[in-house]
Each structure stands twice: as C-alpha cells, then as structure tokens.
N, CA, C and O of each residue as an XYZ file, in Angstrom:
760
protein
N     -13.700    -13.940      5.972
C     -13.863    -13.352      7.291
C     -14.626    -12.037      7.145
O     -14.311    -11.231      6.269
N     -15.602    -11.825      7.977
C     -16.413    -10.609      7.933
C     -15.599     -9.404      8.391
O     -14.665     -9.525      9.184
N     -15.980     -8.238      7.869
C     -15.251     -7.006      8.152
C     -15.153     -6.726      9.648
O     -14.102     -6.297     10.122
N     -16.222     -6.959     10.395
C     -16.176     -6.696     11.839
C     -15.135     -7.566     12.534
O     -14.433     -7.103     13.433
N     -15.035     -8.820     12.119
C     -14.035     -9.718     12.712
C     -12.624     -9.305     12.295
O     -11.690     -9.381     13.093
N     -12.474     -8.871     11.054
C     -11.167     -8.390     10.588
C     -10.740     -7.187     11.429
O      -9.600     -7.123     11.892
N     -11.649     -6.239     11.626
C     -11.324     -5.048     12.414
C     -10.941     -5.416     13.842
O      -9.985     -4.869     14.391
N     -11.673     -6.326     14.436
C     -11.382     -6.741     15.808
C      -9.989     -7.374     15.900
O      -9.220     -7.083     16.816
N      -9.684     -8.236     14.940
C      -8.374     -8.894     14.929
C      -7.255     -7.884     14.673
O      -6.204     -7.942     15.311
N      -7.484     -6.958     13.738
C      -6.488     -5.918     13.454
C      -6.255     -5.038     14.668
O      -5.113     -4.736     15.014
N      -7.338     -4.629     15.315
C      -7.210     -3.745     16.480
C      -6.377     -4.397     17.573
O      -5.628     -3.721     18.279
N      -6.509     -5.709     17.709
C      -5.750     -6.437     18.727
C      -4.278     -6.621     18.355
O      -3.436     -6.814     19.232
N      -3.965     -6.561     17.055
C      -2.596     -6.861     16.627
C      -1.767     -5.645     16.223
O      -0.554     -5.757     16.050
N      -2.408     -4.481     16.071
C      -1.692     -3.282     15.632
C      -1.691     -2.217     16.721
O      -2.618     -2.145     17.527
N      -0.642     -1.383     16.743
C      -0.693     -0.210     17.620
C      -1.887      0.666     17.214
O      -2.294      0.659     16.052
N      -2.440      1.412     18.160
C      -3.656      2.195     17.895
C      -3.490      3.146     16.706
O      -4.383      3.245     15.864
N      -2.365      3.838     16.635
C      -2.142      4.786     15.536
C      -2.149      4.063     14.181
O      -2.681      4.590     13.203
N      -1.570      2.876     14.120
C      -1.537      2.096     12.872
C      -2.940      1.591     12.518
O      -3.313      1.544     11.346
N      -3.704      1.216     13.536
C      -5.079      0.770     13.302
C      -5.920      1.919     12.738
O      -6.676      1.725     11.787
N      -5.789      3.109     13.321
C      -6.519      4.282     12.823
C      -6.102      4.590     11.391
O      -6.941      4.908     10.548
N      -4.811      4.494     11.122
C      -4.310      4.694      9.753
C      -4.947      3.675      8.802
O      -5.357      4.034      7.699
N      -5.030      2.426      9.216
C      -5.610      1.374      8.363
C      -7.077      1.656      8.062
O      -7.532      1.446      6.938
N      -7.816      2.129      9.059
C      -9.215      2.506      8.821
C      -9.295      3.673      7.835
O     -10.171      3.704      6.970
N      -8.376      4.628      7.971
C      -8.345      5.765      7.051
C      -8.036      5.353      5.627
O      -8.636      5.866      4.683
N      -7.092      4.420      5.467
C      -6.759      3.934      4.122
C      -7.943      3.173      3.539
O      -8.242      3.303      2.352
N      -8.615      2.381      4.365
C      -9.783      1.631      3.892
C     -10.876      2.583      3.416
O     -11.424      2.405      2.328
N     -11.195      3.586      4.220
C     -12.246      4.537      3.850
C     -11.867      5.352      2.612
O     -12.696      5.574      1.730
N     -10.615      5.792      2.555
C     -10.150      6.573      1.410
C     -10.150      5.719      0.148
O     -10.546      6.185     -0.921
N      -9.708      4.480      0.269
C      -9.705      3.563     -0.885
C     -11.119      3.327     -1.396
O     -11.359      3.342     -2.603
N     -12.043      3.112     -0.487
C     -13.436      2.876     -0.885
C     -14.011      4.095     -1.601
O     -14.668      3.955     -2.633
N     -13.768      5.287     -1.060
C     -14.272      6.516     -1.678
C     -13.688      6.711     -3.074
O     -14.406      7.064     -4.009
N     -12.381      6.481     -3.209
C     -11.754      6.616     -4.534
C     -12.299      5.566     -5.499
O     -12.549      5.870     -6.666
N     -12.484      4.345     -5.028
C     -13.009      3.279     -5.891
C     -14.394      3.641     -6.399
O     -14.691      3.446     -7.578
N     -15.237      4.159     -5.536
C     -16.582      4.567     -5.956
C     -16.503      5.653     -7.029
O     -17.246      5.614     -8.010
N     -15.613      6.610     -6.843
C     -15.484      7.711     -7.796
C     -14.880      7.253     -9.123
O     -15.215      7.781    -10.184
N     -13.975      6.253     -9.049
C     -13.247      5.824    -10.247
C     -13.843      4.576    -10.904
O     -13.265      4.045    -11.852
N     -14.972      4.111    -10.421
C     -15.635      2.968    -11.052
C     -15.017      1.622    -10.736
O     -15.144      0.682    -11.520
N     -14.351      1.517     -9.602
C     -13.767      0.250     -9.172
C     -14.628     -0.358     -8.069
O     -15.535      0.294     -7.551
N     -14.346     -1.592     -7.719
C     -15.109     -2.295     -6.701
C     -14.797     -1.717     -5.314
O     -13.678     -1.871     -4.825
N     -15.769     -1.056     -4.677
C     -15.485     -0.415     -3.389
C     -15.202     -1.406     -2.265
O     -14.451     -1.087     -1.344
N     -15.783     -2.593     -2.323
C     -15.552     -3.576     -1.262
C     -14.131     -4.138     -1.333
O     -13.480     -4.328     -0.305
N     -13.655     -4.400     -2.550
C     -12.263     -4.849     -2.705
C     -11.303     -3.769     -2.220
O     -10.322     -4.055     -1.533
N     -11.599     -2.529     -2.584
C     -10.734     -1.413     -2.196
C     -10.714     -1.264     -0.679
O      -9.658     -1.051     -0.084
N     -11.881     -1.375     -0.059
C     -11.960     -1.243      1.401
C     -11.157     -2.351      2.077
O     -10.390     -2.091      3.005
N     -11.334     -3.582      1.611
C     -10.632     -4.726      2.214
C      -9.120     -4.589      2.058
O      -8.370     -4.816      3.008
N      -8.677     -4.218      0.866
C      -7.235     -4.048      0.640
C      -6.685     -2.928      1.515
O      -5.610     -3.066      2.099
N      -7.416     -1.822      1.608
C      -6.976     -0.722      2.453
C      -6.930     -1.103      3.924
O      -6.008     -0.724      4.646
N      -7.924     -1.850      4.356
C      -7.991     -2.269      5.750
C      -6.816     -3.165      6.129
O      -6.258     -3.036      7.218
N      -6.441     -4.076      5.228
C      -5.405     -5.070      5.539
C      -4.005     -4.702      5.033
O      -3.069     -5.482      5.208
N      -3.850     -3.543      4.415
C      -2.576     -3.232      3.770
C      -1.388     -3.256      4.725
O      -0.270     -3.544      4.297
N      -1.598     -2.964      6.002
C      -0.512     -2.935      6.988
C      -0.675     -4.007      8.058
O      -0.144     -3.856      9.159
N      -1.391     -5.080      7.764
C      -1.717     -6.055      8.821
C      -0.478     -6.709      9.440
O      -0.569     -7.243     10.546
N       0.663     -6.684      8.772
C       1.891     -7.257      9.341
C       2.687     -6.250     10.164
O       3.708     -6.612     10.750
N       2.251     -5.014     10.220
C       3.011     -3.957     10.896
C       3.176     -4.169     12.394
O       4.023     -3.523     13.012
N       2.395     -5.049     12.987
C       2.552     -5.339     14.404
C       3.698     -6.283     14.704
O       4.017     -6.528     15.868
N       4.323     -6.815     13.658
C       5.429     -7.766     13.810
C       6.767     -7.040     13.756
O       6.888     -5.982     13.137
N       7.759     -7.614     14.404
C       9.120     -7.088     14.268
C       9.647     -7.492     12.892
O       9.076     -8.354     12.224
N      10.743     -6.859     12.482
C      11.348     -7.223     11.193
C      11.755     -8.691     11.173
O      11.577     -9.382     10.170
N      12.296     -9.152     12.281
C      12.715    -10.562     12.357
C      11.511    -11.493     12.216
O      11.580    -12.515     11.532
N      10.411    -11.128     12.870
C       9.194    -11.939     12.761
C       8.658    -11.936     11.334
O       8.202    -12.964     10.832
N       8.715    -10.764     10.680
C       8.258    -10.695      9.282
C       9.111    -11.587      8.389
O       8.588    -12.335      7.562
N      10.426    -11.503      8.561
C      11.320    -12.341      7.753
C      11.037    -13.818      7.980
O      10.971    -14.601      7.032
N      10.875    -14.184      9.218
C      10.590    -15.579      9.549
C       9.249    -16.013      8.953
O       9.146    -17.098      8.381
N       8.230    -15.173      9.086
C       6.907    -15.468      8.549
C       6.986    -15.686      7.033
O       6.416    -16.640      6.503
N       7.697    -14.794      6.351
C       7.837    -14.901      4.892
C       8.577    -16.177      4.497
O       8.145    -16.906      3.604
N       9.673    -16.432      5.158
C      10.499    -17.598      4.812
C       9.786    -18.911      5.115
O       9.957    -19.887      4.385
N       8.995    -18.946      6.175
C       8.217    -20.145      6.479
C       7.199    -20.445      5.370
O       6.758    -21.582      5.207
N       6.844    -19.424      4.629
C       5.893    -19.569      3.526
C       6.597    -19.578      2.169
O       5.983    -19.373      1.122
N       7.902    -19.822      2.227
C       8.737    -19.986      1.025
C       8.772    -18.738      0.150
O       8.811    -18.825     -1.078
N       8.757    -17.573      0.800
C       8.925    -16.320      0.076
C      10.177    -15.651      0.611
O      10.288    -15.366      1.803
N      11.111    -15.406     -0.286
C      12.381    -14.800      0.091
C      12.430    -13.371     -0.468
O      12.295    -13.174     -1.676
N      12.620    -12.378      0.403
C      12.716    -11.000     -0.080
C      13.944    -10.798     -0.967
O      14.981    -11.433     -0.774
N      13.803     -9.901     -1.942
C      14.950     -9.573     -2.787
C      15.940     -8.722     -1.982
O      15.650     -8.312     -0.858
N      17.099     -8.467     -2.569
C      18.163     -7.755     -1.858
C      17.763     -6.355     -1.426
O      18.120     -5.920     -0.331
N      17.030     -5.646     -2.271
C      16.641     -4.283     -1.909
C      15.661     -4.311     -0.731
O      15.775     -3.503      0.191
N      14.711     -5.231     -0.762
C      13.760     -5.337      0.346
C      14.485     -5.698      1.637
O      14.134     -5.188      2.701
N      15.481     -6.561      1.565
C      16.279     -6.881      2.751
C      17.031     -5.656      3.251
O      17.219     -5.489      4.456
N      17.463     -4.800      2.328
C      18.189     -3.588      2.700
C      17.286     -2.419      3.047
O      17.756     -1.392      3.535
N      16.000     -2.567      2.801
C      15.020     -1.509      3.068
C      13.813     -2.142      3.747
O      12.726     -2.224      3.175
N      14.027     -2.578      4.962
C      13.013     -3.386      5.637
C      11.687     -2.659      5.858
O      10.683     -3.300      6.169
N      11.666     -1.333      5.704
C      10.395     -0.631      5.870
C       9.388     -1.011      4.783
O       8.195     -0.749      4.932
N       9.855     -1.626      3.692
C       8.910     -2.078      2.668
C       8.566     -3.561      2.803
O       7.677     -4.056      2.111
N       9.263     -4.268      3.686
C       9.012     -5.699      3.863
C       7.584     -5.980      4.320
O       7.015     -7.013      3.968
N       7.002     -5.073      5.097
C       5.667     -5.336      5.641
C       4.612     -5.502      4.548
O       3.601     -6.166      4.776
N       4.822     -4.917      3.371
C       3.802     -4.991      2.317
C       3.627     -6.418      1.782
O       2.510     -6.934      1.806
N       4.690     -7.069      1.301
C       4.490     -8.451      0.850
C       4.114     -9.402      1.987
O       3.367    -10.358      1.779
N       4.637     -9.134      3.199
C       4.269     -9.990      4.326
C       2.800     -9.762      4.686
O       2.107    -10.708      5.060
N       2.322     -8.535      4.581
C       0.896     -8.274      4.820
C       0.027     -9.021      3.818
O      -1.040     -9.519      4.176
N       0.470     -9.106      2.567
C      -0.285     -9.876      1.568
C      -0.337    -11.357      1.948
O      -1.377    -12.003      1.825
N       0.800    -11.885      2.412
C       0.827    -13.282      2.870
C      -0.116    -13.475      4.058
O      -0.863    -14.452      4.114
N      -0.074    -12.541      4.999
C      -0.945    -12.629      6.177
C      -2.415    -12.485      5.803
O      -3.270    -13.187      6.342
N      -2.708    -11.574      4.878
C      -4.102    -11.385      4.459
C      -4.669    -12.696      3.927
O      -5.823    -13.038      4.186
N      -3.853    -13.414      3.189
C      -4.288    -14.703      2.639
C      -4.428    -15.753      3.741
O      -5.451    -16.430      3.835
N      -3.404    -15.882      4.562
C      -3.364    -16.987      5.521
C      -4.115    -16.720      6.822
O      -4.746    -17.625      7.366
N      -4.054    -15.505      7.318
C      -4.658    -15.203      8.620
C      -6.069    -14.619      8.496
O      -6.874    -14.732      9.421
N      -6.366    -13.994      7.353
C      -7.661    -13.333      7.186
C      -8.508    -13.955      6.077
O      -9.631    -13.511      5.837
N      -7.989    -14.971      5.406
C      -8.764    -15.713      4.418
C      -9.017    -15.005      3.102
O      -9.955    -15.358      2.387
N      -8.200    -14.007      2.761
C      -8.381    -13.292      1.494
C      -7.823    -14.150      0.364
O      -6.665    -14.565      0.411
N      -8.637    -14.414     -0.642
C      -8.198    -15.229     -1.777
C      -8.167    -14.441     -3.081
O      -7.621    -14.915     -4.077
N      -8.742    -13.250     -3.085
C      -8.824    -12.450     -4.309
C      -7.432    -11.934     -4.683
O      -6.839    -11.161     -3.931
N      -6.904    -12.357     -5.842
C      -5.552    -11.920     -6.219
C      -5.447    -10.409     -6.426
O      -4.371     -9.843     -6.236
N      -6.527     -9.752     -6.807
C      -6.488     -8.295     -6.981
C      -6.258     -7.603     -5.638
O      -5.462     -6.669     -5.542
N      -6.949     -8.063     -4.620
C      -6.804     -7.492     -3.282
C      -5.400     -7.790     -2.749
O      -4.748     -6.911     -2.185
N      -4.945     -9.012     -2.924
C      -3.611     -9.384     -2.435
C      -2.516     -8.584     -3.134
O      -1.552     -8.169     -2.490
N      -2.647     -8.359     -4.445
C      -1.649     -7.543     -5.154
C      -1.681     -6.089     -4.695
O      -0.632     -5.456     -4.579
N      -2.865     -5.553     -4.434
C      -2.962     -4.167     -3.952
C      -2.258     -4.020     -2.608
O      -1.621     -2.999     -2.346
N      -2.371     -5.037     -1.759
C      -1.677     -5.022     -0.470
C      -0.169     -5.165     -0.693
O       0.623     -4.407     -0.134
N       0.210     -6.124     -1.498
C       1.636     -6.415     -1.716
C       2.415     -5.218     -2.272
O       3.561     -4.992     -1.884
N       1.801     -4.457     -3.173
C       2.535     -3.380     -3.855
C       2.199     -1.985     -3.335
O       2.477     -0.995     -4.013
N       1.607     -1.889     -2.150
C       1.195     -0.570     -1.682
C       2.358      0.321     -1.253
O       2.163      1.525     -1.086
N       3.543     -0.218     -1.072
C       4.682      0.633     -0.694
C       5.559      1.009     -1.881
O       6.166      2.080     -1.883
N       5.634      0.154     -2.879
C       6.541      0.405     -4.004
C       5.804      0.705     -5.300
O       6.340      1.400     -6.163
N       4.596      0.200     -5.453
C       3.979      0.195     -6.769
C       4.713     -0.816     -7.626
O       5.586     -1.541     -7.149
N       4.349     -0.854     -8.890
C       5.029     -1.716     -9.861
C       4.576     -1.314    -11.249
O       3.602     -0.576    -11.401
N       5.274     -1.794    -12.255
C       4.843     -1.544    -13.629
C       3.495     -2.218    -13.843
O       3.227     -3.278    -13.276
N       2.665     -1.615    -14.648
C       1.346     -2.155    -15.014
C       0.430     -2.321    -13.800
O      -0.293     -3.312    -13.695
N       0.461     -1.359    -12.896
C      -0.409     -1.405    -11.722
C      -1.874     -1.381    -12.145
O      -2.263     -0.639    -13.046
N      -2.672     -2.203    -11.480
C      -4.116     -2.144    -11.703
C      -4.651     -0.865    -11.059
O      -3.960     -0.227    -10.264
N      -5.872     -0.499    -11.403
C      -6.461      0.683    -10.775
C      -6.618      0.462     -9.269
O      -6.421      1.394     -8.488
N      -6.966     -0.749     -8.854
C      -7.073     -1.036     -7.423
C      -5.726     -0.833     -6.735
O      -5.672     -0.258     -5.648
N      -4.659     -1.288     -7.341
C      -3.324     -1.089     -6.771
C      -2.997      0.395     -6.655
O      -2.431      0.835     -5.654
N      -3.351      1.157     -7.672
C      -3.105      2.605     -7.652
C      -3.901      3.269     -6.527
O      -3.398      4.148     -5.827
N      -5.134      2.838     -6.370
C      -6.006      3.418     -5.340
C      -5.426      3.184     -3.948
O      -5.339      4.119     -3.152
N      -5.030      1.960     -3.647
C      -4.505      1.660     -2.313
C      -3.154      2.345     -2.105
O      -2.875      2.847     -1.017
N      -2.322      2.365     -3.137
C      -1.028      3.044     -3.055
C      -1.223      4.514     -2.682
O      -0.594      5.011     -1.748
N      -2.093      5.202     -3.414
C      -2.321      6.627     -3.150
C      -3.020      6.835     -1.803
O      -2.670      7.752     -1.060
N      -3.991      6.003     -1.492
C      -4.740      6.147     -0.235
C      -3.828      6.039      0.978
O      -4.060      6.701      1.990
N      -2.804      5.219      0.886
C      -1.848      5.059      1.980
C      -1.183      6.392      2.317
O      -0.845      6.643      3.474
N      -0.996      7.234      1.324
C      -0.338      8.529      1.551
C      -1.313      9.652      1.868
O      -0.954     10.591      2.579
N      -2.533      9.578      1.359
C      -3.432     10.730      1.470
C      -4.549     10.575      2.497
O      -5.341     11.499      2.686
N      -4.625      9.428      3.162
C      -5.720      9.236      4.122
C      -5.667     10.337      5.192
O      -4.617     10.939      5.412
N      -6.802     10.595      5.854
C      -6.926     11.778      6.720
C      -5.924     11.905      7.867
O      -5.626     13.028      8.274
N      -5.398     10.816      8.400
C      -4.474     10.964      9.537
C      -3.046     11.291      9.109
O      -2.203     11.586      9.957
N      -2.762     11.242      7.815
C      -1.414     11.585      7.336
C      -1.203     13.092      7.444
O      -2.096     13.885      7.144
N      -0.006     13.467      7.878
C       0.322     14.876      8.049
C       1.794     15.076      7.718
O       2.663     14.858      8.563
N       2.071     15.489      6.492
C       3.440     15.779      6.087
C       3.393     16.883      5.045
O       2.348     17.138      4.447
N       4.527     17.536      4.830
C       4.580     18.605      3.838
C       4.173     18.060      2.475
O       4.744     17.079      2.000
N       3.203     18.683      1.857
C       2.766     18.294      0.526
C       1.551     17.386      0.499
O       1.021     17.117     -0.579
N       1.089     16.900      1.653
C      -0.042     15.969      1.636
C      -1.312     16.638      1.104
O      -2.104     15.995      0.416
N      -1.509     17.910      1.414
C      -2.711     18.598      0.906
C      -2.685     18.703     -0.613
O      -3.726     18.599     -1.262
N      -1.494     18.911     -1.186
C      -1.378     18.937     -2.651
C      -1.743     17.581     -3.246
O      -2.409     17.513     -4.279
N      -1.307     16.499     -2.593
C      -1.643     15.157     -3.070
C      -3.137     14.904     -2.975
O      -3.724     14.310     -3.879
N      -3.757     15.344     -1.895
C      -5.207     15.178     -1.741
C      -5.965     15.950     -2.813
O      -6.946     15.456     -3.369
N      -5.505     17.164     -3.098
C      -6.140     17.968     -4.143
C      -6.011     17.273     -5.497
O      -6.974     17.205     -6.261
N      -4.814     16.758     -5.788
C      -4.616     16.036     -7.048
C      -5.515     14.801     -7.134
O      -6.018     14.473     -8.208
N      -5.714     14.121     -6.014
C      -6.583     12.940     -6.010
C      -8.000     13.311     -6.431
O      -8.682     12.526     -7.090
N      -8.437     14.497     -6.053
C      -9.776     14.962     -6.445
C      -9.818     15.420     -7.897
O     -10.818     15.215     -8.585
N      -8.735     16.042     -8.366
C      -8.745     16.697     -9.674
C      -8.217     15.830    -10.814
O      -8.765     15.857    -11.916
N      -7.162     15.065    -10.558
C      -6.511     14.281    -11.615
C      -5.813     13.095    -10.955
O      -4.643     13.174    -10.581
N      -6.560     11.985    -10.819
C      -6.039     10.852    -10.060
C      -4.756     10.291    -10.666
O      -3.865      9.877     -9.924
N      -4.638     10.264    -11.985
C      -3.411      9.771    -12.618
C      -2.195     10.571    -12.190
O      -1.150     10.003    -11.875
N      -2.332     11.890    -12.179
C      -1.232     12.745    -11.718
C      -0.969     12.543    -10.238
O       0.174     12.624     -9.789
N      -2.022     12.280     -9.481
C      -1.867     12.033     -8.047
C      -0.993     10.805     -7.802
O      -0.098     10.841     -6.958
N      -1.244      9.729     -8.528
C      -0.472      8.500     -8.297
C       1.006      8.740     -8.610
O       1.878      8.304     -7.858
N       1.290      9.429     -9.711
C       2.682      9.745    -10.045
C       3.299     10.622     -8.955
O       4.431     10.388     -8.533
N       2.562     11.618     -8.508
C       3.070     12.500     -7.451
C       3.292     11.731     -6.151
O       4.232     12.032     -5.415
N       2.452     10.753     -5.855
C       2.643      9.922     -4.661
C       3.917      9.084     -4.773
O       4.668      8.945     -3.807
N       4.148      8.532     -5.959
C       5.386      7.768     -6.175
C       6.591      8.694     -6.036
O       7.578      8.343     -5.391
N       6.507      9.877     -6.643
C       7.597     10.844     -6.529
C       7.865     11.195     -5.061
O       9.016     11.257     -4.630
N       6.791     11.424     -4.303
C       6.926     11.761     -2.889
C       7.585     10.623     -2.114
O       8.460     10.856     -1.281
N       7.163      9.401     -2.392
C       7.745      8.244     -1.709
C       9.230      8.087     -2.033
O      10.053      7.866     -1.144
N       9.554      8.205     -3.310
C      10.956      8.082     -3.731
C      11.797      9.193     -3.094
O      12.896      8.942     -2.599
N      11.277     10.407     -3.111
C      11.994     11.539     -2.531
C      12.252     11.316     -1.034
O      13.341     11.599     -0.535
N      11.246     10.811     -0.332
C      11.395     10.546      1.107
C      12.493      9.524      1.358
O      13.322      9.705      2.250
N      12.501      8.451      0.575
C      13.530      7.417      0.738
C      14.904      7.989      0.406
O      15.877      7.707      1.105
N      14.991      8.784     -0.649
C      16.273      9.396     -1.021
C      16.774     10.333      0.082
O      17.960     10.335      0.412
N      15.857     11.128      0.649
C      16.241     12.058      1.713
C      16.783     11.324      2.932
O      17.604     11.864      3.674
N      16.325     10.098      3.138
C      16.801      9.291      4.267
C      18.037      8.473      3.899
O      18.590      7.767      4.742
N      18.467      8.567      2.644
C      19.637      7.816      2.206
C      19.357      6.341      1.973
O      20.275      5.522      1.995
N      18.104      6.003      1.754
C      17.722      4.601      1.599
C      17.794      4.104      0.174
O      18.049      4.859     -0.764
N      17.563      2.813      0.038
C      17.546      2.165     -1.269
C      16.185      2.339     -1.921
O      15.153      2.200     -1.265
N      16.183      2.643     -3.212
C      14.941      2.759     -3.985
C      14.661      1.393     -4.602
O      15.496      0.850     -5.326
N      13.491      0.844     -4.315
C      13.154     -0.455     -4.890
C      12.909     -0.288     -6.390
O      12.243      0.662     -6.802
N      13.437     -1.196     -7.207
C      13.216     -1.099     -8.655
C      11.738     -1.043     -9.035
O      11.389     -0.398    -10.023
N      10.862     -1.704     -8.275
C       9.432     -1.653     -8.590
C       8.910     -0.221     -8.579
O       8.039      0.118     -9.380
N       9.423      0.626     -7.691
C       8.983      2.022     -7.634
C       9.403      2.769     -8.899
O       8.634      3.557     -9.450
N      10.612      2.516     -9.344
C      11.102      3.148    -10.574
C      10.301      2.650    -11.773
O       9.903      3.439    -12.630
N      10.065      1.341    -11.833
C       9.273      0.777    -12.937
C       7.847      1.320    -12.926
O       7.282      1.611    -13.980
N       7.267      1.456    -11.735
C       5.906      1.995    -11.622
C       5.855      3.418    -12.157
O       4.977      3.763    -12.948
N       6.793      4.233    -11.724
C       6.817      5.639    -12.153
C       7.002      5.748    -13.666
O       6.280      6.478    -14.344
N       7.988      5.003    -14.183
C       8.246      5.066    -15.622
C       7.049      4.594    -16.423
O       6.705      5.200    -17.438
N       6.408      3.521    -15.983
C       5.254      2.977    -16.685
C       4.095      3.977    -16.697
O       3.471      4.191    -17.737
N       3.806      4.588    -15.544
C       2.711      5.542    -15.468
C       2.970      6.763    -16.333
O       2.058      7.267    -16.988
N       4.208      7.242    -16.339
C       4.532      8.401    -17.177
C       4.450      8.026    -18.655
O       3.936      8.803    -19.460
N       4.946      6.851    -19.019
C       4.864      6.401    -20.408
C       3.410      6.276    -20.861
O       3.080      6.626    -21.995
N       2.542      5.780    -19.981
C       1.119      5.654    -20.329
C       0.493      7.008    -20.616
O      -0.461      7.111    -21.388
N       1.024      8.025    -20.003
C       0.487      9.386    -20.201
C       1.165     10.085    -21.369
O       0.913     11.264    -21.618
N       2.027      9.364    -22.091
C       2.688      9.945    -23.255
C       3.985     10.652    -22.942
O       4.541     11.346    -23.793
N       4.479     10.479    -21.704
C       5.741     11.121    -21.321
C       6.932     10.343    -21.829
O       6.802      9.222    -22.322
N       8.076     10.945    -21.704
C       9.308     10.299    -22.158
C      10.234     10.083    -20.992
O      11.330      9.550    -21.164
C-alpha cells in the first residue's frame, strides 16, 4: 500500500492527536535512520503504523488478536496500554499489507522493547517518546541524547517508560527489563 493511502486510512481510523503523533514518529524515525545508516523507508513505515490499532477499544483489540490466534501474555492482559503494539503489528500486516518482518517487529516492540533489539526497533522505540508533539518532563534531555549518543538515549527511553509505569503502579513487562539489561550488557555494564 502506498504511503498516501496509508496516511488516508490512518487519518480516518485514529483520533487527530494520535494521527499527528504517528506522523511525528514516522518523521523522527526516518531522520534517525538516515543518521544511523538504517533504511529510512522502513523506519518511516514502522513509525507511521506503530499505533495503527489505537483507534480500537481494548475489547476490540483483544478480539482482533484472538481471531488471528494470538493470545496476549498475562502481563499484557494486566497492562492493556501495551496491547496496541502487537495488535498494531497484526493490523499492519493484514490491513496495510506490510510483509517486512523488520518493520513488523519494530511496530510490535515499540512499547516494551526486547532483548536483542534491532537498530530499527530501537529507532522506533525512541522516536515514539521523542517525536516533536511529545511534551513531558525530561523529553528535551531524551532528544538531546538522541542527537549526542543514541545508545544512551534508548536506555534512557526504556528507563523513562519503566519509571512512568512504576509511578502509575502498573505491571512492568518482562520484555522491557530484558531490553534494558541487554542494552546495558552490550555497553559493558553489569
């Protein structure tokens, strides 16, 4: 599906603020991919579609996933704010015709990360937090890190996400912990 058709379909299915956020993630992902030597078109597509299921209710997301024989784990069921990521990957494949496993994985893991994240996954994960319409305490520090030391930025983004979930009393998905530990270990941390 061509980008213009994807945008038109997304605009019709998402609230305006979410659509603007998706455009911001797409643009930020593309810019980071160009700077980091990754495929900018894959990054743009993953960023554009990362929240494509956000227009659905939680019940609709669960039904959509189960109809496609994907059952969320217990933590995802207990933390439904992360359910949209794997469901968005399913939708990207089925509703938007995305077949590239790299793009689908970047969409699927954009809320939690995971151990052994690809650079594309890292780009979309970080872009989701630092795109221009985001406004929260510490976002400028994350943006600065993205320019200066992208590896540190991704770890700081994971830390920020985990901290936010903890502050709300929510469940931390094991993938987020594995992602953080893996990235720190790769940098020689303990």
